[in-house]
C-alpha positions as a Markdown table, in Angstrom:
| # | Residue | x | y | z |
|---|---|---|---|---|
| 1 | Unk | 0.0 | 0.0 | 0.0 |
| 2 | Unk | 1.2 | 3.5 | -0.5 |
| 3 | Unk | 0.7 | 5.2 | 2.8 |
| 4 | Unk | -1.9 | 7.0 | 4.9 |
| 5 | Unk | -1.5 | 10.6 | 5.8 |
| 6 | Unk | -2.2 | 13.8 | 4.1 |
| 7 | Unk | -0.6 | 16.8 | 2.4 |
| 8 | Unk | -0.6 | 20.6 | 2.7 |
| 9 | Unk | -2.7 | 20.4 | 5.8 |
| 10 | Unk | -3.4 | 17.0 | 7.0 |
| 11 | Unk | -3.4 | 15.5 | 7.6 |
| 12 | Unk | -4.5 | 10.6 | 5.4 |
| 13 | Unk | -11.9 | -7.4 | 21.8 |
| 14 | Unk | -13.9 | -9.9 | 20.2 |
| 15 | Unk | -11.8 | -11.7 | 22.6 |
| 16 | Unk | -12.6 | -11.3 | 26.2 |
| 17 | Unk | -11.7 | -7.6 | 26.0 |
| 18 | Unk | -9.2 | -5.2 | 24.3 |
| 19 | Unk | -5.6 | -6.2 | 24.4 |
| 20 | Unk | -3.7 | -3.9 | 26.8 |
| 21 | Unk | -0.2 | -5.3 | 26.6 |
| 22 | Unk | 0.1 | -5.4 | 30.4 |
| 23 | Unk | 2.5 | -7.9 | 31.9 |
| 24 | Unk | 0.5 | -9.8 | 34.5 |
| 25 | Unk | 3.7 | -10.4 | 36.6 |
| 26 | Unk | 4.8 | -6.8 | 36.8 |
| 27 | Unk | 1.7 | -4.8 | 36.0 |
| 28 | Unk | 3.7 | -2.8 | 33.5 |
| 29 | Unk | 2.2 | -1.7 | 30.3 |
| 30 | Unk | 4.1 | -2.6 | 27.1 |
| 31 | Unk | 2.7 | -0.4 | 24.3 |
| 32 | Unk | 4.1 | -2.3 | 21.3 |
| 33 | Unk | 4.4 | -5.8 | 22.5 |
| 34 | Unk | 3.1 | -8.6 | 20.2 |
| 35 | Unk | -0.3 | -10.2 | 21.1 |
| 36 | Unk | -0.3 | -13.5 | 19.4 |
| 37 | Unk | -4.1 | -14.3 | 19.8 |
| 38 | Unk | -5.6 | -14.4 | 16.3 |
| 39 | Unk | -8.8 | -12.4 | 15.7 |
| 40 | Unk | -11.9 | -14.5 | 15.6 |
| 41 | Unk | -12.6 | -13.3 | 12.0 |
| 42 | Unk | -9.1 | -14.5 | 10.9 |
| 43 | Unk | -9.7 | -17.9 | 12.5 |
| 44 | Unk | -13.0 | -18.1 | 10.7 |
| 45 | Unk | -11.2 | -17.3 | 7.4 |
| 46 | Unk | -8.6 | -19.9 | 8.0 |
| 47 | Unk | -11.4 | -22.4 | 8.8 |
| 48 | Unk | -13.1 | -21.5 | 5.5 |
| 49 | Unk | -16.1 | -20.1 | 7.4 |
| 50 | Unk | -17.8 | -16.7 | 6.7 |
| 51 | Unk | -18.7 | -14.3 | 9.6 |
| 52 | Unk | -22.3 | -12.9 | 9.7 |
| 53 | Unk | -22.5 | -9.8 | 7.6 |
| 54 | Unk | -24.5 | -6.5 | 7.6 |
| 55 | Unk | -25.4 | -4.2 | 4.7 |
| 56 | Unk | -24.1 | -0.7 | 5.2 |
| 57 | Unk | -26.5 | 2.2 | 5.0 |
| 58 | Unk | -25.6 | 4.8 | 2.4 |
| 59 | Unk | -26.1 | 8.6 | 2.4 |
| 60 | Unk | -27.7 | 10.3 | -0.5 |
| 61 | Unk | -26.2 | 13.8 | -0.8 |
| 62 | Unk | -24.2 | 16.0 | -3.0 |
| 63 | Unk | -20.6 | 16.8 | -3.8 |
| 64 | Unk | -17.7 | 19.0 | -2.8 |
| 65 | Unk | -14.3 | 20.2 | -4.1 |
| 66 | Unk | -10.5 | 19.7 | -4.6 |
| 67 | Unk | -7.9 | 18.0 | -2.5 |
| 68 | Unk | -5.1 | 17.4 | 0.0 |
| 69 | Unk | -3.7 | 14.0 | 0.9 |
| 70 | Unk | -2.7 | 10.9 | 2.8 |
| 71 | Unk | -1.1 | 7.9 | 1.2 |
| 72 | Unk | -2.7 | 4.6 | 1.5 |
| 73 | Unk | -0.7 | 1.4 | 1.1 |
| 74 | Unk | -2.6 | -0.8 | -1.3 |
| 75 | Unk | -5.1 | -3.1 | 0.5 |
| 76 | Unk | -4.2 | -6.5 | -1.1 |
| 77 | Unk | -6.4 | -9.3 | 0.0 |
| 78 | Unk | -4.4 | -12.3 | 1.2 |
| 79 | Unk | -7.3 | -14.7 | 1.0 |
| 80 | Unk | -10.3 | -15.1 | -1.3 |
| 81 | Unk | -12.9 | -12.4 | -0.7 |
| 82 | Unk | -16.0 | -13.3 | 1.3 |
| 83 | Unk | -19.5 | -12.1 | 0.3 |
| 84 | Unk | -19.4 | -8.4 | -0.3 |
| 85 | Unk | -21.8 | -7.7 | 2.6 |
| 86 | Unk | -19.6 | -9.3 | 5.2 |
| 87 | Unk | -18.3 | -6.7 | 7.6 |
| 88 | Unk | -15.2 | -6.9 | 9.7 |
| 89 | Unk | -15.4 | -3.3 | 11.0 |
| 90 | Unk | -18.5 | -3.3 | 13.1 |
| 91 | Unk | -20.7 | -1.5 | 10.6 |
| 92 | Unk | -19.0 | 1.8 | 9.9 |
| 93 | Unk | -22.2 | 3.1 | 8.3 |
| 94 | Unk | -23.9 | 2.8 | 11.7 |
| 95 | Unk | -21.3 | 4.6 | 13.8 |
| 96 | Unk | -23.2 | 7.8 | 13.8 |
| 97 | Unk | -22.1 | 11.4 | 14.1 |
| 98 | Unk | -19.1 | 12.9 | 16.0 |
| 99 | Unk | -19.5 | 16.4 | 17.5 |
| 100 | Unk | -16.4 | 18.5 | 17.0 |
| 101 | Unk | -15.5 | 22.2 | 17.5 |
| 102 | Unk | -15.8 | 22.7 | 13.7 |
| 103 | Unk | -19.2 | 21.0 | 13.3 |
| 104 | Unk | -21.0 | 17.7 | 13.2 |
| 105 | Unk | -19.0 | 15.1 | 11.3 |
| 106 | Unk | -20.2 | 11.8 | 9.7 |
| 107 | Unk | -18.4 | 9.0 | 8.0 |
| 108 | Unk | -20.5 | 7.9 | 5.0 |
| 109 | Unk | -19.4 | 4.7 | 3.1 |
| 110 | Unk | -18.6 | 5.5 | -0.5 |
| 111 | Unk | -21.0 | 4.8 | -3.3 |
| 112 | Unk | -19.0 | 4.8 | -6.6 |
| 113 | Unk | -21.7 | 6.2 | -8.9 |
| 114 | Unk | -22.3 | 9.1 | -6.6 |
| 115 | Unk | -18.8 | 9.9 | -5.2 |
| 116 | Unk | -16.3 | 8.9 | -7.9 |
| 117 | Unk | -16.1 | 12.3 | -9.7 |
| 118 | Unk | -15.4 | 14.1 | -6.4 |
| 119 | Unk | -12.8 | 11.7 | -5.1 |
| 120 | Unk | -11.1 | 11.5 | -8.5 |
| 121 | Unk | -10.9 | 15.3 | -8.5 |
| 122 | Unk | -9.3 | 15.3 | -5.1 |
| 123 | Unk | -6.8 | 12.6 | -6.1 |
| 124 | Unk | -5.7 | 14.8 | -9.0 |
| 125 | Unk | -4.7 | 17.7 | -6.9 |
| 126 | Unk | -0.9 | 17.8 | -7.1 |
| 127 | Unk | -0.5 | 17.9 | -3.3 |
| 128 | Unk | -2.6 | 14.8 | -3.0 |
| 129 | Unk | -1.1 | 12.9 | -6.0 |
| 130 | Unk | 2.4 | 13.1 | -4.4 |
| 131 | Unk | 1.4 | 10.8 | -1.7 |
| 132 | Unk | -1.7 | 8.8 | -2.7 |
| 133 | Unk | -0.5 | 8.0 | -6.2 |
| 134 | Unk | -4.0 | 7.8 | -7.7 |
| 135 | Unk | -4.0 | 10.7 | -10.1 |
| 136 | Unk | -5.0 | 10.3 | -13.7 |
| 137 | Unk | -8.3 | 9.3 | -15.4 |
| 138 | Unk | -11.3 | 8.5 | -13.1 |
| 139 | Unk | -10.8 | 4.8 | -13.8 |
| 140 | Unk | -7.6 | 4.8 | -11.7 |
| 141 | Unk | -9.6 | 6.0 | -8.6 |
| 142 | Unk | -12.5 | 3.8 | -9.5 |
| 143 | Unk | -10.3 | 0.6 | -9.6 |
| 144 | Unk | -9.0 | 1.6 | -6.1 |
| 145 | Unk | -12.5 | 2.1 | -4.7 |
| 146 | Unk | -14.0 | -1.0 | -6.2 |
| 147 | Unk | -11.2 | -3.3 | -5.0 |
| 148 | Unk | -12.2 | -2.3 | -1.5 |
| 149 | Unk | -16.0 | -2.4 | -2.0 |
| 150 | Unk | -15.8 | -5.9 | -3.7 |
| 151 | Unk | -13.7 | -7.3 | -0.8 |
| 152 | Unk | -14.7 | -8.9 | 2.5 |
| 153 | Unk | -15.1 | -5.7 | 4.4 |
| 154 | Unk | -11.6 | -5.3 | 5.9 |
| 155 | Unk | -11.3 | -1.9 | 4.3 |
| 156 | Unk | -14.2 | 0.6 | 4.0 |
| 157 | Unk | -13.8 | 3.8 | 1.9 |
| 158 | Unk | -15.8 | 6.7 | 3.2 |
| 159 | Unk | -16.7 | 10.3 | 2.4 |
| 160 | Unk | -16.2 | 12.6 | 5.4 |
| 161 | Unk | -19.2 | 14.9 | 5.7 |
| 162 | Unk | -18.9 | 18.0 | 7.9 |
| 163 | Unk | -22.1 | 19.9 | 8.7 |
| 164 | Unk | -23.7 | 18.3 | 5.6 |
| 165 | Unk | -20.8 | 19.1 | 3.2 |
| 166 | Unk | -18.6 | 16.3 | 1.8 |
| 167 | Unk | -15.0 | 17.6 | 2.4 |
| 168 | Unk | -12.7 | 14.6 | 3.0 |
| 169 | Unk | -12.0 | 11.0 | 1.9 |
| 170 | Unk | -11.2 | 8.3 | 4.5 |
| 171 | Unk | -10.3 | 4.6 | 4.5 |
| 172 | Unk | -11.0 | 2.7 | 7.7 |
| 173 | Unk | -9.3 | -0.7 | 7.6 |
| 174 | Unk | -8.4 | -3.8 | 9.7 |
| 175 | Unk | -4.6 | -3.3 | 10.1 |
| 176 | Unk | -4.3 | -6.7 | 11.7 |
| 177 | Unk | -5.7 | -8.3 | 8.5 |
| 178 | Unk | -3.7 | -6.1 | 6.1 |
| 179 | Unk | -0.2 | -6.7 | 4.6 |
| 180 | Unk | 0.8 | -3.9 | 7.0 |
| 181 | Unk | 0.6 | -6.4 | 9.8 |
| 182 | Unk | 3.8 | -8.0 | 8.5 |
| 183 | Unk | 5.8 | -4.8 | 9.3 |
| 184 | Unk | 4.9 | -4.0 | 12.9 |
| 185 | Unk | 4.0 | -5.9 | 16.2 |
| 186 | Unk | 0.3 | -6.3 | 15.3 |
| 187 | Unk | -2.5 | -6.9 | 17.8 |
| 188 | Unk | -5.9 | -8.4 | 17.1 |
| 189 | Unk | -8.4 | -5.8 | 15.9 |
| 190 | Unk | -5.9 | -3.0 | 15.3 |
| 191 | Unk | -7.8 | -0.6 | 13.1 |
| 192 | Unk | -6.1 | 1.6 | 10.5 |
| 193 | Unk | -7.0 | 5.1 | 9.2 |
| 194 | Unk | -6.1 | 7.0 | 6.0 |
| 195 | Unk | -7.3 | 10.6 | 5.4 |
| 196 | Unk | -7.4 | 13.0 | 2.5 |
| 197 | Unk | -8.8 | 16.5 | 3.2 |
| 198 | Unk | -10.3 | 17.6 | 0.0 |
| 199 | Unk | -11.7 | 21.0 | 0.4 |
| 200 | Unk | -9.0 | 23.7 | 0.1 |
| 201 | Unk | -10.8 | 25.9 | 2.7 |
| 202 | Unk | -10.3 | 23.1 | 5.3 |
| 203 | Unk | -6.5 | 22.9 | 5.0 |
| 204 | Unk | -4.0 | 24.7 | 7.1 |
| 205 | Unk | -6.3 | 25.5 | 10.0 |
| 206 | Unk | -6.1 | 22.4 | 12.1 |
| 207 | Unk | -9.2 | 20.7 | 10.8 |
| 208 | Unk | -7.3 | 17.5 | 9.8 |
| 209 | Unk | -6.1 | 17.0 | 13.4 |
| 210 | Unk | -9.5 | 17.6 | 14.9 |
| 211 | Unk | -11.2 | 15.1 | 12.6 |
| 212 | Unk | -8.5 | 12.5 | 13.1 |
| 213 | Unk | -9.1 | 12.7 | 16.8 |
| 214 | Unk | -12.9 | 12.5 | 16.3 |
| 215 | Unk | -12.6 | 9.4 | 14.0 |
| 216 | Unk | -10.1 | 7.6 | 16.2 |
| 217 | Unk | -12.4 | 8.1 | 19.1 |
| 218 | Unk | -15.3 | 6.8 | 17.0 |
| 219 | Unk | -13.3 | 3.7 | 16.2 |
| 220 | Unk | -12.5 | 3.1 | 19.9 |
| 221 | Unk | -16.2 | 3.8 | 20.9 |
| 222 | Unk | -17.8 | 1.6 | 18.2 |
| 223 | Unk | -15.2 | -1.2 | 18.1 |
| 224 | Unk | -14.8 | -2.3 | 21.8 |
| 225 | Unk | -12.4 | -5.1 | 20.7 |
| 226 | Unk | -10.0 | -2.6 | 19.2 |
| 227 | Unk | -7.3 | -1.4 | 21.6 |
| 228 | Unk | -5.4 | 0.8 | 19.1 |
| 229 | Unk | -5.9 | 2.9 | 16.0 |
| 230 | Unk | -3.0 | 2.8 | 13.6 |
| 231 | Unk | -1.8 | 5.1 | 10.8 |
| 232 | Unk | 1.3 | 4.9 | 8.6 |
| 233 | Unk | 1.9 | 8.3 | 6.8 |
| 234 | Unk | 4.9 | 8.7 | 4.6 |
| 235 | Unk | 7.8 | 9.8 | 6.8 |
| 236 | Unk | 8.3 | 12.8 | 4.4 |
| 237 | Unk | 4.8 | 14.0 | 5.0 |
| 238 | Unk | 5.5 | 16.2 | 8.0 |
| 239 | Unk | 2.1 | 18.0 | 7.9 |
| 240 | Unk | 0.4 | 14.7 | 8.1 |
| 241 | Unk | 2.5 | 13.5 | 11.0 |
| 242 | Unk | 1.9 | 16.8 | 12.8 |
| 243 | Unk | -1.8 | 16.3 | 12.4 |
| 244 | Unk | -1.7 | 12.8 | 13.9 |
| 245 | Unk | 0.3 | 14.0 | 16.8 |
| 246 | Unk | -2.3 | 16.8 | 17.4 |
| 247 | Unk | -5.0 | 14.1 | 17.3 |
| 248 | Unk | -3.5 | 12.2 | 20.2 |
| 249 | Unk | -1.5 | 9.7 | 18.2 |
| 250 | Unk | 2.1 | 8.9 | 19.3 |
| 251 | Unk | 5.0 | 8.2 | 17.0 |
| 252 | Unk | 5.9 | 4.5 | 17.5 |
| 253 | Unk | 8.5 | 3.7 | 14.9 |
| 254 | Unk | 9.7 | 4.1 | 11.3 |
| 255 | Unk | 8.8 | 1.1 | 9.2 |
| 256 | Unk | 9.8 | 0.1 | 5.7 |
| 257 | Unk | 6.7 | -0.7 | 3.5 |
| 258 | Unk | 6.9 | -1.8 | -0.1 |
| 259 | Unk | 6.0 | 1.7 | -1.4 |
| 260 | Unk | 7.5 | 4.0 | 1.2 |
| 261 | Unk | 9.2 | 4.5 | 4.5 |
| 262 | Unk | 6.4 | 5.3 | 7.0 |
| 263 | Unk | 5.9 | 6.8 | 10.4 |
| 264 | Unk | 3.9 | 4.3 | 12.4 |
| 265 | Unk | 1.4 | 6.4 | 14.5 |
| 266 | Unk | -0.6 | 4.8 | 17.3 |
| 267 | Unk | -3.6 | 6.1 | 19.3 |
| 268 | Unk | -4.1 | 3.9 | 22.3 |
| 269 | Unk | -7.4 | 3.2 | 24.0 |
| 270 | Unk | -5.6 | 3.3 | 27.4 |
| 271 | Unk | -4.1 | 6.8 | 26.7 |
| 272 | Unk | -7.0 | 8.4 | 24.8 |
| 273 | Unk | -8.0 | 10.7 | 27.7 |
| 274 | Unk | -4.4 | 11.8 | 28.3 |
| 275 | Unk | -3.2 | 12.7 | 24.8 |
């Protein structure tokens, strides 16, 4: 995958409970220790079973304007796709609104026929193209979106709608089921985030950091099995890294991914009220 982050201004347990990384002998918290318990969904995949699915509700509104960026690494499926309605992210469409200081924010799952022209326009902004690598004809962006929508639900592309206006593009994905998991000490249900702030008026004034915090908090609130939200912006994308830090993420490590050197950013459930 390329890499989640942003550009000029952004900014891309179903077990018994969330993994905390706490040593039971010492009581100390190890933030990046490996938890080797496989997610229930992954065990089901290995067994050839299919988890129960849900259809996402769609919004039915308008369009917006041009772009900023975050670079996703490509979400390559490592197993055959399940039925398109299977959902591994606890129904993103049902997460509801987030109240922020800049307005009411919703994540709305992408509908290609409605959203493709807008997203493609954002992807062709030079600042965006430098990190997302999806510039060119609409078909380039369409292939990227349809690959996620036709998959098993481990990655959900969304439009970010602020006070009724579509102004950003997001990808919420299962980092523990993604090729990214080969490059860091993964834990079950780690959830990844990519962000592109599309509207020029929303760049350079801290909106990316505010929305990243809101979305990370939504993930932790709606996915009780998730203990951490993960991001991997390009290490060169300093505005993006700054936005993640503002949003309460911590810099964990530099990691070499196939398409880039990335900053691994982590927002921990245990620290969300402190950072």
